[in-house]
Structures are given as C-alpha cells and as structure tokens.
C-alpha positions as CSV (number, residue, x, y, z in Angstrom):
1,M,-80.9,-35.8,264.7
2,K,-80.5,-38.7,267.1
3,L,-80.0,-42.3,266.3
4,F,-82.9,-43.8,268.3
5,V,-86.6,-43.1,268.7
6,Y,-88.6,-45.0,271.4
7,F,-92.2,-46.3,271.5
8,I,-95.3,-45.6,273.6
9,V,-98.8,-44.0,273.3
10,I,-98.9,-40.2,272.5
11,A,-101.1,-37.4,271.6
12,V,-101.4,-33.6,271.7
13,S,-103.2,-30.2,271.7
14,L,-103.2,-26.9,269.8
15,Y,-102.2,-23.6,271.5
16,P,-104.8,-20.9,271.0
17,Q,-104.0,-18.1,268.6
18,P,-105.1,-14.5,269.4
19,I,-108.7,-14.0,268.2
20,F,-109.7,-10.5,267.2
21,P,-113.4,-9.5,267.1
22,Q,-114.7,-9.4,263.5
23,T,-118.2,-9.4,262.1
24,E,-119.1,-12.5,260.1
25,L,-119.5,-10.5,256.9
26,E,-116.0,-9.2,257.1
27,M,-114.4,-12.6,257.0
28,L,-113.8,-15.0,254.2
29,T,-112.7,-18.7,254.3
30,V,-110.7,-19.7,251.3
31,E,-110.2,-23.4,250.5
32,S,-108.1,-24.5,247.5
33,I,-105.2,-26.7,246.3
34,V,-101.8,-25.4,245.1
35,V,-100.4,-27.2,242.0
36,D,-97.6,-27.1,239.5
37,A,-99.1,-25.1,236.5
38,E,-97.3,-27.3,234.0
39,T,-98.0,-30.8,235.4
40,G,-101.0,-30.3,237.7
41,T,-99.0,-32.0,240.5
42,P,-100.1,-30.8,244.0
43,L,-97.4,-28.8,245.8
44,P,-97.2,-29.9,249.5
45,F,-96.1,-27.5,252.2
46,A,-96.3,-24.4,250.0
47,S,-96.5,-21.1,251.9
48,V,-99.9,-19.2,252.0
49,C,-100.0,-15.9,253.8
50,T,-102.1,-12.7,253.7
51,M,-100.7,-9.5,252.2
52,P,-99.4,-7.0,253.0
53,G,-97.4,-8.3,255.9
54,R,-97.8,-11.7,257.5
55,R,-100.9,-11.3,259.7
56,T,-102.3,-14.8,258.9
57,S,-100.5,-17.7,257.4
58,T,-100.6,-21.4,256.8
59,I,-99.0,-24.1,254.6
60,T,-100.6,-26.6,252.2
61,N,-100.8,-30.1,253.6
62,A,-99.2,-33.3,252.2
63,E,-101.9,-33.3,249.5
64,G,-101.3,-29.6,248.5
65,S,-104.6,-28.3,249.9
66,F,-105.1,-25.5,252.4
67,R,-107.8,-23.6,254.3
68,I,-107.4,-20.1,255.6
69,T,-109.8,-17.4,257.0
70,L,-109.1,-13.7,256.3
71,K,-110.7,-10.4,255.6
72,E,-112.6,-10.2,252.3
73,G,-110.4,-7.3,251.0
74,E,-107.1,-9.0,251.7
75,Q,-104.7,-10.7,249.3
76,L,-103.0,-14.1,249.5
77,R,-99.4,-14.7,248.5
78,F,-98.5,-18.2,247.4
79,S,-94.8,-19.3,247.3
80,Y,-92.9,-22.5,246.9
81,T,-89.2,-22.8,246.4
82,G,-88.4,-23.4,242.7
83,F,-91.6,-21.8,241.6
84,K,-92.6,-18.2,240.8
85,S,-94.6,-16.6,243.7
86,L,-98.2,-15.5,243.0
87,T,-100.4,-13.0,244.7
88,L,-104.2,-13.1,244.3
89,N,-107.2,-11.3,245.8
90,A,-108.7,-13.7,248.4
91,S,-112.1,-13.5,246.6
92,S,-110.7,-14.6,243.3
93,V,-108.9,-17.8,244.5
94,G,-110.4,-20.7,242.6
95,R,-110.4,-24.5,243.2
96,K,-106.8,-24.6,242.1
97,V,-103.9,-22.1,242.5
98,K,-101.4,-22.7,239.7
99,L,-97.7,-21.8,240.3
100,Q,-95.3,-21.5,237.4
101,P,-91.9,-23.4,237.7
102,A,-88.8,-21.3,237.7
103,T,-86.7,-21.6,234.5
104,L,-83.8,-24.1,234.4
105,M,-80.8,-22.0,233.5
106,V,-78.1,-24.6,233.1
107,H,-77.1,-28.0,234.3
108,E,-73.7,-27.8,236.1
109,V,-71.1,-30.5,236.4
110,N,-68.2,-28.4,237.6
111,V,-68.6,-28.7,241.4
112,K,-65.6,-26.5,242.0
113,A,-67.7,-23.6,240.8
114,L,-70.2,-24.2,243.5
115,P,-69.6,-22.1,246.7
116,L,-70.1,-24.9,249.2
117,K,-67.7,-23.4,251.6
118,E,-69.5,-20.1,251.6
119,I,-72.9,-21.8,251.9
120,R,-71.7,-23.8,254.9
121,K,-70.1,-20.7,256.5
122,E,-73.3,-18.6,256.1
123,T,-75.4,-21.4,257.6
124,L,-73.2,-21.8,260.6
125,R,-73.1,-18.0,261.0
126,L,-76.9,-17.7,261.1
127,Q,-77.2,-20.6,263.5
128,K,-74.7,-18.9,265.9
129,K,-76.0,-15.3,265.5
130,Y,-79.7,-16.2,265.9
131,R,-79.3,-19.2,268.3
132,R,-81.5,-17.6,270.9
133,K,-84.4,-16.8,268.6
134,T,-87.5,-18.9,269.2
135,S,-90.8,-19.5,267.6
136,D,-93.9,-21.6,268.4
137,F,-94.7,-24.5,266.1
138,F,-98.0,-26.4,265.5
139,Y,-97.3,-30.2,265.3
140,R,-99.5,-32.9,264.0
141,Q,-98.6,-36.6,264.0
142,T,-100.3,-39.8,262.8
143,A,-99.1,-43.4,263.2
144,F,-100.3,-46.3,261.1
145,A,-99.9,-50.1,261.6
146,D,-100.5,-52.0,258.3
147,S,-102.4,-48.9,257.0
148,I,-104.6,-48.7,260.1
149,C,-104.2,-45.4,262.0
150,Y,-103.8,-46.1,265.7
151,E,-102.6,-42.7,266.9
152,Y,-103.3,-39.0,266.3
153,V,-101.4,-36.2,267.9
154,E,-101.7,-32.4,267.8
155,A,-99.6,-30.0,269.8
156,F,-97.8,-26.7,270.1
157,L,-94.1,-26.8,270.6
158,S,-91.7,-24.0,271.2
159,G,-88.0,-24.0,270.2
160,H,-85.0,-22.3,268.8
161,S,-85.7,-22.0,265.1
162,A,-82.7,-20.6,263.3
163,V,-82.0,-23.0,260.3
164,A,-82.6,-26.1,262.4
165,L,-85.0,-26.8,265.3
166,K,-83.4,-27.2,268.7
167,D,-84.4,-27.3,272.4
168,L,-88.0,-28.0,271.9
169,K,-90.6,-27.4,274.7
170,L,-94.2,-28.7,274.9
171,T,-96.6,-25.7,275.2
172,N,-99.9,-27.6,275.0
173,G,-101.2,-30.8,273.4
174,R,-103.8,-33.5,273.0
175,Y,-103.8,-37.0,271.7
176,A,-105.9,-40.1,271.0
177,G,-104.8,-43.6,270.4
178,I,-106.2,-47.1,269.9
179,I,-104.7,-50.6,269.5
180,P,-105.7,-52.1,266.1
181,D,-107.5,-55.4,266.3
182,T,-104.9,-57.4,264.5
183,A,-102.9,-60.6,265.2
184,T,-99.8,-58.5,265.8
185,S,-101.4,-55.9,268.1
186,K,-99.8,-57.3,271.2
187,I,-96.4,-56.3,270.1
188,L,-97.4,-52.8,268.9
189,Q,-96.1,-49.9,270.9
190,F,-96.5,-46.2,270.5
191,Y,-93.8,-43.6,269.9
192,K,-93.0,-41.5,272.9
193,N,-90.5,-39.1,271.3
194,F,-91.0,-39.1,267.6
195,F,-90.8,-35.3,267.7
196,T,-87.0,-35.6,267.7
197,F,-87.1,-36.5,264.0
198,S,-88.1,-32.9,263.3
199,Q,-84.8,-31.7,264.6
200,I,-82.9,-32.4,261.3
201,E,-79.5,-30.7,261.2
202,L,-77.9,-29.8,257.8
203,A,-74.6,-28.2,258.9
204,T,-71.8,-28.9,261.4
205,G,-68.8,-26.9,262.3
206,K,-66.8,-30.0,263.1
207,S,-63.9,-30.9,260.8
208,R,-64.2,-34.6,261.7
209,L,-67.1,-36.7,262.8
210,N,-66.9,-39.9,264.8
211,P,-68.7,-43.1,263.5
212,T,-71.7,-42.5,265.8
213,E,-72.6,-39.1,264.5
214,D,-75.0,-38.3,261.7
215,I,-73.3,-37.1,258.4
216,M,-74.7,-33.8,257.2
217,P,-74.5,-32.3,253.7
218,L,-72.9,-29.1,254.9
219,Y,-69.8,-30.8,256.4
220,E,-66.2,-29.7,255.8
221,R,-65.4,-33.0,254.1
222,A,-68.7,-33.5,252.3
223,S,-67.1,-33.8,248.9
224,S,-65.2,-36.9,250.1
225,L,-68.4,-38.6,251.3
226,Y,-70.9,-37.4,248.7
227,D,-71.2,-37.3,244.9
228,I,-72.3,-33.7,244.4
229,D,-74.2,-32.3,241.4
230,Y,-76.2,-29.1,240.9
231,D,-78.5,-27.1,238.6
232,M,-79.4,-23.4,238.6
233,L,-83.0,-22.2,238.6
234,S,-84.0,-18.6,237.9
235,D,-87.1,-16.3,237.8
236,S,-87.5,-12.6,237.5
237,T,-86.3,-11.9,241.0
238,S,-83.8,-14.5,242.0
239,S,-81.6,-17.5,241.1
240,I,-81.3,-20.7,243.1
241,Y,-78.7,-23.5,243.4
242,V,-80.4,-26.9,243.4
243,I,-77.6,-29.1,245.0
244,R,-77.9,-32.8,245.1
245,F,-75.9,-34.8,247.8
246,K,-75.7,-38.5,246.9
247,P,-73.7,-40.6,249.4
248,K,-70.8,-42.4,247.9
249,E,-70.9,-46.2,247.8
250,F,-68.2,-46.7,250.5
251,V,-70.3,-44.7,253.1
252,K,-73.6,-46.6,252.3
253,N,-73.6,-48.0,255.9
254,Y,-73.1,-44.7,257.6
255,T,-75.9,-42.7,259.3
256,I,-76.2,-40.1,256.6
257,L,-78.6,-37.8,254.8
258,D,-79.3,-38.3,251.1
259,C,-80.8,-34.9,250.1
260,T,-81.2,-31.9,247.8
261,L,-80.6,-28.4,249.0
262,Y,-82.2,-25.3,247.5
263,V,-80.0,-22.3,248.2
264,D,-80.3,-18.6,247.2
265,S,-77.3,-17.9,244.9
266,V,-76.8,-14.3,246.2
267,S,-77.2,-14.7,250.0
268,N,-76.0,-18.4,250.1
269,R,-78.9,-19.1,252.5
270,I,-80.9,-22.3,252.5
271,L,-84.4,-22.1,251.2
272,R,-85.5,-25.7,251.3
273,C,-84.1,-29.2,251.8
274,E,-85.7,-32.5,250.9
275,G,-84.4,-36.0,251.0
276,S,-84.1,-39.2,253.1
277,G,-82.3,-40.5,256.1
278,R,-80.1,-43.7,255.7
279,N,-79.3,-46.2,258.4
280,F,-81.1,-44.6,261.2
281,Q,-82.5,-46.7,264.0
282,I,-85.2,-46.9,266.6
283,L,-85.5,-48.8,269.8
284,Q,-88.5,-51.2,269.9
285,E,-89.7,-51.6,273.5
286,Y,-92.0,-54.6,274.2
287,P,-94.5,-54.9,277.0
288,K,-93.0,-56.7,280.0
289,E,-95.7,-59.4,279.9
290,L,-94.3,-60.6,276.6
291,K,-91.0,-61.3,278.2
292,R,-89.3,-60.3,275.0
293,K,-86.0,-58.4,274.7
294,N,-86.2,-54.9,273.3
295,E,-84.7,-54.6,269.8
296,V,-82.9,-51.9,267.8
297,L,-84.5,-51.8,264.4
298,P,-83.6,-50.0,261.2
299,V,-85.9,-47.2,260.1
300,E,-86.2,-45.3,256.8
301,F,-87.5,-41.8,256.6
302,N,-88.2,-39.0,254.0
303,F,-88.3,-35.4,255.0
304,T,-88.9,-31.9,253.7
305,I,-87.7,-28.7,255.4
306,N,-88.8,-25.2,254.3
307,M,-87.2,-22.0,255.5
308,T,-88.6,-18.5,255.9
309,E,-87.2,-15.0,256.6
310,E,-90.5,-13.4,257.7
311,N,-89.0,-12.5,261.1
312,G,-85.8,-11.0,259.7
313,F,-83.6,-14.1,259.8
314,T,-83.5,-17.6,258.3
315,E,-85.6,-19.9,260.4
316,V,-87.5,-23.1,260.0
317,Q,-91.0,-22.6,258.5
318,S,-92.1,-26.2,258.3
319,V,-90.8,-29.8,258.6
320,Y,-92.5,-32.9,257.2
321,V,-91.3,-36.4,258.2
322,D,-92.5,-39.7,256.9
323,T,-90.9,-42.7,258.6
324,Y,-91.4,-46.4,258.3
325,H,-90.0,-49.7,259.6
326,Y,-91.1,-53.2,260.3
327,V,-91.9,-54.9,263.6
328,D,-91.9,-58.6,262.7
329,S,-94.1,-58.6,259.6
330,M,-96.1,-55.5,260.5
331,L,-95.3,-52.2,258.7
332,V,-95.3,-49.3,261.1
333,R,-95.5,-45.8,259.5
334,T,-95.5,-42.4,261.2
335,K,-96.1,-39.1,259.5
336,S,-95.7,-35.6,261.1
337,T,-96.1,-32.0,260.0
338,L,-94.6,-29.1,262.0
339,F,-95.4,-25.5,261.1
340,N,-94.0,-22.2,262.4
341,V,-96.9,-20.0,263.8
342,G,-94.6,-17.2,265.1
343,Q,-94.7,-15.9,268.7
344,H,-97.5,-16.4,271.1
345,V,-98.0,-15.2,274.6
346,G,-98.4,-18.2,276.9
347,K,-96.8,-20.4,279.5
348,K,-93.8,-22.3,278.2
349,G,-93.2,-25.8,279.3
350,K,-89.9,-27.4,280.2
351,D,-87.4,-28.7,277.7
352,L,-88.3,-31.9,275.9
353,K,-85.3,-34.2,276.3
354,F,-84.4,-36.9,273.7
355,G,-85.9,-39.8,275.8
356,D,-89.0,-37.8,277.1
357,D,-92.4,-39.4,276.9
358,L,-94.6,-36.8,275.3
359,H,-97.7,-38.7,276.3
360,K,-96.9,-38.3,280.0
361,R,-96.0,-34.7,279.6
362,I,-99.4,-34.0,278.0
363,D,-101.1,-35.9,280.8
364,K,-100.1,-33.1,283.2
365,Q,-102.1,-30.6,281.3
366,K,-105.8,-29.8,281.1
367,Y,-107.6,-30.7,277.9
368,D,-109.5,-27.8,276.3
369,R,-112.2,-29.4,274.2
370,D,-113.7,-26.1,273.0
371,F,-110.4,-24.9,271.7
372,W,-109.9,-28.0,269.6
373,Q,-113.3,-27.7,268.0
374,Q,-112.4,-24.2,266.7
375,N,-108.8,-24.5,265.5
376,E,-106.9,-26.3,262.8
377,V,-103.9,-24.2,261.7
378,V,-102.8,-26.6,259.0
379,R,-105.6,-28.3,257.0
380,R,-105.9,-32.0,257.6
381,T,-105.4,-34.5,254.8
382,R,-108.3,-36.8,253.9
383,A,-106.8,-39.6,255.9
384,E,-106.2,-37.3,258.9
385,E,-109.7,-35.9,258.6
386,A,-111.2,-39.4,258.7
387,V,-109.1,-40.4,261.8
388,H,-109.9,-37.1,263.5
389,E,-113.7,-37.5,263.0
390,L,-113.5,-41.1,264.3
391,F,-111.7,-40.1,267.4
392,E,-113.9,-37.0,268.0
393,R,-117.1,-39.0,267.4
394,N,-116.1,-41.7,269.9
395,D,-114.9,-39.1,272.5
396,L,-111.3,-40.5,272.4
397,F,-109.5,-37.2,272.7
398,G,-108.3,-36.0,276.0
399,V,-105.8,-36.9,278.7
400,F,-105.8,-40.5,279.7
C-alpha cells in the first residue's frame, strides 16, 4: 500500500474470456444470493465455482448475490471462510443458498500459544517462491459524491498474485464519468490511480519499519504494536485461527492496518483478511483555474481480501475496498471489487506505476462495445446496475 492516491477522471473495460460453442438448451443461468443460514445475512465475496474442477467461477457481490452460466448437468460449489462449503446441482439452486457457520471451538487469550512466527514465515515463503506467478483480474470501480455516482470503471488487470497483488498491468478497460450538478462540483476531481488500494500487503520481512512505511499485522514486532486476540473455528474438514490485530493506543497516529486474519491452523496459510486502514492519505489536486493549492487529505477505508489455492499456491482471489474522505463538506466515496479470473491469452500492457493515470492509459485502447454488452464476470449491485444502465442508455461509455 502507498500513502497517497491522486484524483482525475477514469474508467475501464473487460477482457474477453474464451467462449466455447454450446447450444442454448445445454446452458443454464443461475441467479441467487448466498446467506448465513443462521442469521440470513448476505455473504459478500463468497466463492462460486462449477464442479468438478474450476471451469467457470465468480464471486458474490457486496450484496451477496451472483449470476453464473454453466451446463445444466454441472454442480456449483459455494465456499466462504468461516462457513461450511456446500455443493448443489445447478438446477436445484433456489433464491437463497444457505451456508452453515463453522463451529466456535474455543476463545483463546494466551497469545503465546498462537504460532504468529510460523504464519509470518509461511506467508513470506509463499510470496518469495511464487513471486513470478501471475493472474488476470476483473476490476470494477464506482465513485460517489454525496451519494451521487459520478464515475464507473471496468477493466482487466494482470499482476503477480501470490498472497498480495503486485506489479499490476492494464490489459483492457472502459470508463464513464460525469460531473454532478452540485454547488461543490467545481472542486470535484476523479481518481487516477485508485487501483493502488487493491495492493494491500499483510506481511513484511523487515525487522524494523521507518515512520513513513505502512505497519502490517505480520511484522516481526507486531506484538509490541498490536493487541492480539484469537478464536478457533472448526468444521468437519479443517480448523481456522481467527486472529484480531487491534493497534495499541500509542500507535494510533501511525499508518497501520486494523484487521482480522483467518488462517488455516495446519498449513499456517492465510485464507482471508478483513479490516480497515488507519491514517492513510490522498492528494487532492484542484483544477488550475481555481488557483487553489493541492491538499493532502486523510482517507479512511475498509477492505476484504480472500485467498484461493485453485492454481496450486496461495494467491489473491478477490479484493474489495471501500474508501471515503471529505473535500470541504462533500463526502467522496469510492468502492472497488477485484476478482481473479485466472490466465487469459492476450496482449499484456505495461506496468501501472503508482502515479499512473489509468484514464489516459485506457484512452490509448480501442473500445469494444459488443464485448461489454455480453460480459459481466461479477454481478453488479443494485446501485452499480442503475449507474451502468444510465451510462449505457446515454452512450457515455467509451474512450474520451
């Protein structure tokens, strides 16, 4: 993670997935919502994939809903860290898919019994061993000013995927943006490199960090900076550490992650991380005509990272980021979802640097309207669907 994110108009485009000829009768589109069987609460970013193997996959959106097209005779496997996996025939999936929570084994208070050193060691080992492994990721981003959506982005990005995303490249993208008709619209700018927020690191091999570096939970001196507590979850096949890292009072002004790690107790591999970022900042750039100095503003964000081992090693499956800050009295909020779609054959772009303007990078590509009318990858939320329909109806998508 970096400390600054810059503003400007963006937007993006999906990269086509291989399409195999099938007759219409052989295919079935399944739409449903995945929920906690006990509470009925939707489970966002749950994994949904065809069985056997992983021929087709998706994740639920921020509202827990999904849409997937597969062969009528195939099965769907639903999984979510901390819940028991479930496999159903595609034709028998109803309006809701209910996952049972794993059993709470015991609440632990003896942190010395927690193998933090081994978890950190395994995480760093995986990052080093599989540092050259790459995957393609579908990326969707929406930005809101006082609850009005002014930007919609969809893209395919490629990057090193072991445990944390690194070295992202733009494969293809599209965008649409409008300036809201508000009194504060003149000061509103658009993000040009919000994608950097998806590169959240959880571990570092350094024994000491300087004051400008982000503090991660899997850091050699973590116990001196965090209050650490954990539980154990178990189902019929595995047990999981649920480790909470709460920053101590004296580090409240540091750039630090406040988060919970879900770790397999046998392999010591991270399965999921969710939490928030404290004391991060962005650079607010104002139009030259305003003759106003740029400002560094505080930004808060929540995030969820899910891991997968479908390709034989621990890599990022999805990243969700919800960030918000104020520009004068205007609340600016940006949400993004990134999903691992595996390997695709296609031209790879150049590396995206921290200060790159994604909007300009997309401008150099040709917009494929037909492709965007046929692909979705991750189902849109209701708000995203409304924005998408507005931009599509008014022919706002494209390269401007």
